[in-house]
Structure formats: C-alpha cells, structure tokens
NUFI-863665 format. One record per atom (N, C-alpha, C): atom name; x negated, y, z negated; residue number from 1. Coordinates in Angstrom, 3 decimals. Example, Ala and Ser with C-alpha at 12.3 -4.5 7.8 and 13.67 -1.06 7.14 Angstrom:
 atomo        x        y        z num
     N  -13.190   -5.690   -7.800   1
    CA  -12.300   -4.500   -7.800   1
     C  -13.200   -3.300   -7.800   1
     N  -12.850   -2.250   -7.080   2
    CA  -13.670   -1.060   -7.140   2
     C  -12.900    0.030   -7.870   2
END
This chain:
 atomo        x        y        z num
     N   -9.319   -9.314   14.209   1
    CA   -8.081   -9.120   13.790   1
     C   -6.991   -9.379   14.786   1
     N   -5.867   -9.855   14.540   2
    CA   -4.846  -10.130   15.389   2
     C   -4.140   -8.754   15.912   2
     N   -3.701   -8.712   16.991   3
    CA   -2.943   -7.581   17.597   3
     C   -1.975   -6.923   16.753   3
     N   -1.305   -7.931   16.006   4
    CA   -0.135   -7.487   15.259   4
     C   -0.467   -7.055   13.837   4
     N   -1.658   -6.784   13.432   5
    CA   -2.175   -6.306   12.161   5
     C   -2.020   -4.775   12.309   5
     N   -1.327   -4.205   11.342   6
    CA   -1.333   -2.676   11.175   6
     C   -2.584   -2.307   10.517   6
     N   -3.270   -1.401   11.118   7
    CA   -4.592   -0.861   10.588   7
     C   -4.468    0.666   10.595   7
     N   -4.713    1.313    9.489   8
    CA   -4.674    2.771    9.391   8
     C   -5.822    3.245    8.404   8
     N   -6.437    4.425    8.824   9
    CA   -7.425    5.014    8.013   9
     C   -7.018    6.458    7.783   9
     N   -7.068    6.898    6.510  10
    CA   -6.954    8.297    6.214  10
     C   -8.179    8.780    5.412  10
     N   -8.556    9.929    5.525  11
    CA   -9.580   10.634    4.621  11
     C   -8.860   11.572    3.624  11
     N   -9.305   11.283    2.388  12
    CA   -8.678   12.001    1.302  12
     C   -9.689   12.819    0.487  12
     N   -9.358   13.923    0.140  13
    CA  -10.110   14.939   -0.484  13
     C  -10.156   14.631   -1.982  13
     N  -10.660   13.427   -2.358  14
    CA  -10.789   12.986   -3.771  14
     C  -11.789   11.920   -3.839  14
     N  -12.353   11.756   -4.960  15
    CA  -13.262   10.677   -5.184  15
     C  -12.642    9.389   -5.152  15
     N  -13.262    8.223   -5.061  16
    CA  -12.657    6.873   -4.983  16
     C  -11.972    6.604   -6.202  16
     N  -12.420    6.970   -7.418  17
    CA  -11.712    6.627   -8.620  17
     C  -10.319    7.169   -8.640  17
     N  -10.085    8.363   -8.119  18
    CA   -8.904    9.112   -8.135  18
     C   -7.967    8.249   -7.139  18
     N   -8.362    7.974   -5.982  19
    CA   -7.612    7.258   -5.026  19
     C   -7.210    5.934   -5.535  19
     N   -8.235    5.257   -6.099  20
    CA   -7.995    3.908   -6.758  20
     C   -6.732    3.960   -7.636  20
     N   -6.673    5.176   -8.515  21
    CA   -5.537    5.163   -9.422  21
     C   -4.219    5.209   -8.649  21
     N   -4.101    6.055   -7.617  22
    CA   -2.960    5.955   -6.835  22
     C   -2.482    4.753   -6.150  22
     N   -3.518    3.760   -6.030  23
    CA   -3.154    2.478   -5.426  23
     C   -2.732    1.441   -6.532  23
     N   -3.208    1.654   -7.794  24
    CA   -2.967    0.733   -8.836  24
     C   -2.147    1.078  -10.015  24
     N   -1.944    2.224  -10.327  25
    CA   -1.365    2.747  -11.466  25
     C    0.161    3.085  -11.287  25
     N    1.051    2.539  -12.054  26
    CA    2.426    2.695  -11.805  26
     C    2.930    4.176  -11.703  26
     N    2.460    5.004  -12.458  27
    CA    2.824    6.395  -12.502  27
     C    2.381    6.980  -11.182  27
     N    1.328    6.659  -10.615  28
    CA    0.658    7.123   -9.309  28
     C    1.430    6.623   -8.259  28
     N    1.574    5.350   -8.317  29
    CA    2.388    4.724   -7.115  29
     C    3.725    5.186   -6.787  29
     N    4.494    5.643   -7.851  30
    CA    5.656    6.149   -7.807  30
     C    5.753    7.501   -7.107  30
     N    4.579    8.265   -7.044  31
    CA    4.516    9.600   -6.402  31
     C    4.392    9.554   -4.912  31
     N    3.887    8.328   -4.393  32
    CA    3.619    8.290   -3.060  32
     C    4.188    7.111   -2.323  32
     N    4.377    6.012   -3.078  33
    CA    4.860    4.748   -2.428  33
     C    6.149    4.330   -2.991  33
     N    6.164    3.535   -4.064  34
    CA    7.409    3.175   -4.750  34
     C    7.143    3.041   -6.210  34
     N    8.106    3.232   -7.067  35
    CA    7.826    3.097   -8.533  35
     C    7.555    1.520   -8.767  35
     N    6.628    1.346   -9.583  36
    CA    6.155    0.026   -9.952  36
     C    6.676   -0.236  -11.322  36
     N    6.819   -1.660  -11.671  37
    CA    7.252   -1.906  -13.043  37
     C    6.081   -1.922  -13.906  37
     N    4.909   -2.108  -13.533  38
    CA    3.700   -2.138  -14.344  38
     C    2.434   -1.710  -13.470  38
     N    1.348   -1.367  -14.040  39
    CA    0.110   -1.320  -13.352  39
     C   -0.233   -2.524  -12.554  39
     N   -0.793   -2.548  -11.476  40
    CA   -1.236   -3.706  -10.638  40
     C   -2.358   -4.360  -11.446  40
     N   -2.469   -5.698  -11.593  41
    CA   -3.425   -6.385  -12.270  41
     C   -3.760   -7.687  -11.521  41
     N   -5.089   -7.910  -11.267  42
    CA   -5.511   -9.006  -10.478  42
     C   -4.824  -10.334  -11.064  42
     N   -4.473  -11.182  -10.109  43
    CA   -3.837  -12.446  -10.475  43
     C   -2.383  -12.422  -10.903  43
     N   -1.777  -11.176  -11.038  44
    CA   -0.448  -11.089  -11.505  44
     C    0.483  -10.506  -10.488  44
     N    1.687  -10.993  -10.607  45
    CA    2.947  -10.575   -9.700  45
     C    3.178   -9.001   -9.969  45
     N    3.587   -8.354   -9.021  46
    CA    3.960   -6.934   -9.094  46
     C    5.320   -6.772   -8.489  46
     N    6.143   -5.758   -8.811  47
    CA    7.294   -5.442   -8.199  47
     C    7.520   -3.881   -8.079  47
     N    7.790   -3.429   -6.901  48
    CA    7.968   -2.117   -6.570  48
     C    9.515   -1.880   -6.344  48
     N    9.958   -0.680   -6.749  49
    CA   11.442   -0.457   -6.831  49
     C   11.863    0.610   -5.870  49
     N   13.060    0.622   -5.394  50
    CA   13.633    1.584   -4.526  50
     C   14.095    2.700   -5.163  50
     N   13.404    3.786   -5.201  51
    CA   13.643    5.095   -5.914  51
     C   14.864    5.671   -5.199  51
     N   15.136    5.566   -4.098  52
    CA   16.237    6.095   -3.348  52
     C   17.672    5.585   -3.489  52
     N   17.469    4.424   -4.148  53
    CA   18.909    3.747   -4.309  53
     C   19.146    3.413   -5.794  53
     N   19.312    2.196   -6.213  54
    CA   19.606    1.907   -7.459  54
     C   18.451    1.213   -8.366  54
     N   17.208    1.558   -7.812  55
    CA   15.972    1.045   -8.538  55
     C   15.980   -0.502   -8.375  55
     N   16.429   -1.021   -7.387  56
    CA   16.278   -2.554   -7.204  56
     C   14.914   -2.882   -6.700  56
     N   14.556   -4.067   -6.726  57
    CA   13.391   -4.483   -6.080  57
     C   13.321   -4.415   -4.549  57
     N   12.254   -3.637   -4.219  58
    CA   12.159   -3.403   -2.694  58
     C   10.991   -3.996   -2.106  58
     N    9.874   -4.096   -2.756  59
    CA    8.628   -4.869   -2.427  59
     C    8.137   -5.600   -3.547  59
     N    7.426   -6.771   -3.254  60
    CA    6.849   -7.555   -4.342  60
     C    5.714   -8.414   -3.728  60
     N    4.949   -9.007   -4.750  61
    CA    3.963  -10.003   -4.254  61
     C    3.012  -10.274   -5.501  61
     N    1.841  -10.633   -5.178  62
    CA    0.820  -10.973   -6.301  62
     C   -0.445  -10.247   -5.824  62
     N   -1.136   -9.721   -6.813  63
    CA   -2.400   -9.110   -6.561  63
     C   -3.491  -10.212   -6.514  63
     N   -4.098  -10.421   -5.387  64
    CA   -5.161  -11.337   -5.160  64
     C   -6.396  -11.062   -5.594  64
     N   -6.946   -9.681   -5.249  65
    CA   -8.240   -9.313   -5.702  65
     C   -8.238   -7.893   -5.886  65
     N   -8.977   -7.516   -7.048  66
    CA   -9.253   -6.150   -7.291  66
     C  -10.780   -5.804   -7.562  66
     N  -11.386   -5.013   -6.762  67
    CA  -12.686   -4.532   -6.943  67
     C  -12.677   -3.192   -7.201  67
     N  -12.428   -2.695   -8.426  68
    CA  -12.207   -1.373   -8.681  68
     C  -13.063   -0.313   -7.778  68
     N  -12.309    0.647   -7.287  69
    CA  -12.845    1.746   -6.472  69
     C  -13.347    1.281   -5.203  69
     N  -13.306   -0.065   -4.912  70
    CA  -13.817   -0.485   -3.502  70
     C  -12.754   -1.200   -2.561  70
     N  -12.076   -2.191   -3.244  71
    CA  -11.064   -2.894   -2.402  71
     C   -9.885   -3.591   -3.206  71
     N   -8.796   -3.658   -2.724  72
    CA   -7.587   -4.174   -3.290  72
     C   -6.967   -5.134   -2.235  72
     N   -6.494   -6.219   -2.682  73
    CA   -5.782   -7.240   -1.640  73
     C   -4.641   -7.699   -2.387  73
     N   -3.362   -7.651   -1.909  74
    CA   -2.177   -8.205   -2.498  74
     C   -1.296   -8.835   -1.460  74
     N   -0.618   -9.825   -1.791  75
    CA    0.514  -10.393   -0.902  75
     C    1.589   -9.346   -1.041  75
     N    2.390   -9.283    0.034  76
    CA    3.386   -8.205    0.145  76
     C    4.580   -8.759    0.894  76
     N    5.776   -8.530    0.474  77
    CA    7.062   -8.742    1.132  77
     C    7.983   -7.719    0.762  77
     N    9.130   -7.605    1.707  78
    CA   10.162   -6.638    1.627  78
     C   11.396   -7.529    1.795  78
     N   12.543   -6.990    1.378  79
    CA   13.721   -7.702    1.550  79
     C   14.025   -8.342    2.989  79
     N   13.778   -7.546    4.081  80
    CA   14.070   -8.231    5.331  80
     C   13.286   -9.403    5.678  80
     N   12.104   -9.572    4.932  81
    CA   11.298  -10.842    5.284  81
     C   11.661  -12.031    4.383  81
     N   12.784  -11.858    3.588  82
    CA   13.373  -12.834    2.849  82
     C   12.317  -13.591    2.142  82
     N   11.377  -13.060    1.487  83
    CA   10.371  -13.615    0.669  83
     C    9.174  -14.205    1.393  83
     N    9.112  -14.133    2.698  84
    CA    7.856  -14.442    3.440  84
     C    6.826  -13.462    3.222  84
     N    5.576  -13.890    2.869  85
    CA    4.562  -13.095    2.484  85
     C    3.623  -12.605    3.583  85
     N    3.287  -11.340    3.481  86
    CA    2.223  -10.813    4.362  86
     C    1.073  -10.347    3.442  86
     N    0.009   -9.863    3.987  87
    CA   -1.248   -9.512    3.198  87
     C   -1.530   -8.092    3.506  87
     N   -1.726   -7.292    2.462  88
    CA   -2.227   -5.961    2.468  88
     C   -3.534   -5.902    1.840  88
     N   -4.530   -5.343    2.643  89
    CA   -5.795   -5.148    2.360  89
     C   -6.129   -3.595    2.263  89
     N   -6.724   -3.046    1.127  90
    CA   -7.221   -1.679    1.084  90
     C   -8.722   -1.670    0.948  90
     N   -9.292   -0.745    1.591  91
    CA  -10.799   -0.479    1.440  91
     C  -11.138    0.855    1.225  91
     N  -11.815    1.221    0.213  92
    CA  -12.084    2.669   -0.284  92
     C  -13.647    2.750   -0.016  92
     N  -13.989    3.848    0.832  93
    CA  -15.426    4.072    1.004  93
     C  -15.583    5.605    0.651  93
     N  -16.840    5.892    0.204  94
    CA  -17.299    7.312    0.166  94
     C  -17.342    7.887    1.519  94
     N  -16.895    9.248    1.672  95
    CA  -16.912    9.869    2.996  95
     C  -17.109   11.373    2.834  95
     N  -18.334   11.842    2.988  96
    CA  -18.529   13.266    3.034  96
     C  -17.899   14.038    1.833  96
     N  -18.033   13.550    0.658  97
    CA  -17.507   14.220   -0.615  97
     C  -15.973   13.837   -0.904  97
     N  -15.456   12.908   -0.152  98
    CA  -14.063   12.448   -0.335  98
     C  -14.034   10.906   -0.167  98
     N  -12.823   10.380    0.112  99
    CA  -12.617    8.936    0.378  99
     C  -12.213    8.606    1.580  99
     N  -12.637    7.673    2.343 100
    CA  -12.028    7.002    3.534 100
     C  -11.318    5.712    3.038 100
     N   -9.948    5.895    3.143 101
    CA   -9.084    4.896    2.717 101
     C   -8.538    4.131    3.934 101
     N   -8.806    2.694    4.015 102
    CA   -8.364    2.076    5.142 102
     C   -7.379    0.836    4.706 102
     N   -6.396    0.766    5.395 103
    CA   -5.245   -0.220    5.162 103
     C   -5.213   -1.333    6.407 103
     N   -5.182   -2.504    5.921 104
    CA   -4.986   -3.634    7.033 104
     C   -3.784   -4.389    6.472 104
     N   -2.625   -4.323    7.162 105
    CA   -1.316   -5.077    6.763 105
     C   -1.337   -6.234    7.762 105
     N   -1.569   -7.477    7.340 106
    CA   -1.718   -8.645    8.108 106
     C   -0.554   -9.713    7.865 106
     N   -0.237  -10.501    8.875 107
    CA    0.643  -11.696    8.858 107
     C    2.134  -11.278    9.083 107
     N    2.270  -10.144    9.563 108
    CA    3.701   -9.728    9.745 108
     C    4.315  -10.568   10.842 108
     N    3.767  -10.824   11.857 109
    CA    4.268  -11.766   12.920 109
     C    4.723  -12.950   12.492 109
     N    3.881  -13.665   11.707 110
    CA    4.142  -14.985   11.202 110
     C    5.285  -14.922   10.189 110
     N    5.376  -13.766    9.391 111
    CA    6.571  -13.735    8.367 111
     C    7.798  -13.413    8.887 111
     N    7.804  -12.502   10.005 112
    CA    9.018  -12.091   10.608 112
     C    9.647  -12.967   11.674 112
     N    8.854  -13.704   12.341 113
    CA    9.131  -14.672   13.395 113
     C    9.642  -13.761   14.517 113
     N   10.880  -14.052   15.127 114
    CA   11.394  -13.441   16.285 114
     C   11.685  -11.867   16.107 114
     N   11.763  -11.469   14.790 115
    CA   12.169  -10.189   14.472 115
     C   10.714   -9.433   14.366 115
     N    9.693   -9.918   14.702 116
    CA    8.408   -9.387   14.476 116
     C    8.122   -7.929   14.910 116
     N    8.466   -7.624   16.098 117
    CA    8.320   -6.335   16.676 117
     C    9.122   -5.203   15.840 117
     N   10.237   -5.536   15.680 118
    CA   11.203   -4.642   14.843 118
     C   10.597   -4.216   13.394 118
     N   10.026   -5.472   12.884 119
    CA    9.402   -5.352   11.493 119
     C    8.124   -4.599   11.586 119
     N    7.247   -4.901   12.645 120
    CA    5.961   -4.139   12.782 120
     C    6.327   -2.604   12.912 120
     N    7.338   -2.283   13.795 121
    CA    7.510   -0.854   14.050 121
     C    8.089   -0.210   12.791 121
     N    8.817   -0.885   11.922 122
    CA    9.426   -0.255   10.675 122
     C    8.347   -0.095    9.773 122
     N    7.410   -1.222    9.580 123
    CA    6.417   -1.040    8.539 123
     C    5.263   -0.014    9.045 123
     N    5.084    0.097   10.323 124
    CA    4.016    0.998   10.836 124
     C    4.580    2.456   10.446 124
     N    5.804    2.779   10.784 125
    CA    6.306    4.013   10.573 125
     C    6.383    4.352    8.887 125
     N    6.764    3.330    8.254 126
    CA    6.768    3.407    6.744 126
     C    5.460    3.826    6.219 126
     N    4.353    3.094    6.601 127
    CA    3.013    3.396    6.156 127
     C    2.633    4.933    6.495 127
     N    2.955    5.263    7.652 128
    CA    2.791    6.759    8.060 128
     C    3.332    7.630    7.196 128
     N    4.618    7.403    6.870 129
    CA    5.288    8.305    5.897 129
     C    4.719    8.154    4.446 129
     N    4.282    7.031    3.988 130
    CA    3.764    6.840    2.753 130
     C    2.350    7.581    2.710 130
     N    1.507    7.599    3.772 131
    CA    0.239    8.177    3.796 131
     C    0.343    9.703    3.776 131
     N    1.373   10.230    4.332 132
    CA    1.508   11.652    4.267 132
     C    1.755   12.102    2.920 132
     N    2.683   11.271    2.204 133
    CA    2.918   11.628    0.761 133
     C    1.665   11.389   -0.069 133
     N    0.855   10.379    0.252 134
    CA   -0.323   10.129   -0.619 134
     C   -1.348   11.311   -0.331 134
     N   -1.456   11.748    0.930 135
    CA   -2.343   12.829    1.126 135
     C   -1.908   14.163    0.449 135
     N   -0.727   14.365    0.414 136
    CA   -0.122   15.602   -0.377 136
     C   -0.336   15.408   -1.923 136
     N    0.064   14.264   -2.347 137
    CA   -0.076   14.046   -3.901 137
     C   -1.517   14.068   -4.332 137
     N   -2.535   13.516   -3.529 138
    CA   -3.900   13.493   -3.910 138
     C   -4.374   14.906   -4.033 138
     N   -3.903   15.795   -2.902 139
    CA   -4.401   17.113   -2.786 139
     C   -3.905   17.928   -4.057 139
     N   -2.655   17.626   -4.596 140
    CA   -2.207   18.398   -5.739 140
     C   -2.924   17.914   -6.956 140
     N   -3.539   16.679   -7.093 141
    CA   -4.187   16.170   -8.231 141
     C   -5.546   16.620   -8.421 141
     N   -6.324   16.924   -7.279 142
    CA   -7.721   17.372   -7.312 142
     C   -7.835   18.748   -7.421 142
     N   -8.457   19.359   -8.300 143
    CA   -8.477   20.921   -8.232 143
     C   -9.340   21.488   -7.164 143
     N   -8.977   22.520   -6.676 144
    CA   -9.653   23.123   -5.426 144
     C  -11.023   23.586   -5.597 144
END
C-alpha cells in the first residue's frame, strides 16, 4: 500500500452482521458517520449529508463491491476534493467474540494534488472521530 493510504483498525464488541448494518444502513450511518439518503447498494451511487449544517451533500460516491458481513468498497469524495474520487475499503473479521473492522482509504494524494497532506491530516482526524462514535454506538446497540 502507498504511504499515503489511511489505514485504521478497531475492535468492536458486536458480531459482524451488526457492524455491517452500521456501515450500510442509512439509519445506522447517521448515528456515527453522516446521514445517508438511502441504504448503500452495490453498483449504486450514495450521498451522505452534513447533519451539522443544512443537510447538504458532504460525501458521495458509488458502491463498488458489497460482500455482506465481510467487505465493502466504495468510491468516496468530499467537497474540498471537487469531485475527485478516492477509494474506501472496509474489511470485517471475526475476533474473539467481536469484530475486527479495518479501513483503508486510498487515492487521497492523487485526488488532492498539492493539498494532499492537509487532506490526509483532515481525513485521518475525521476517521478517528467517526470511529470513536461508532464504538460508542455499537456498544449501545449490543446488550451487555
């Protein structure tokens, strides 16, 4: 992988099917990431909305591959990239009674050009914040 790929792994106290729903269902996406117009569907475009502002489009792309409960791949862009696409890859693995969730966000340097480091820093911090919310939301969903 290229040095400018953002890679993150978290361990979630929930089975893969529960984590999968948080990655693909509009009601669950809104709880930790951004509200979605619809559930994610393979081969279809998706739009995520800015819940802190006026619910305008903040992220969008096309779902490239869905292997339920195992992996999800989609193109991804945000307003500062002016429509240049990156790729987000999610992998879900069973781990000691929970799920190991891994993110690889690729193509940022090519999409951002000279602004690559600033974009990498912003997206890296953003994913950290989103993962913290995901961990909390998953914990609330699964009975103790």
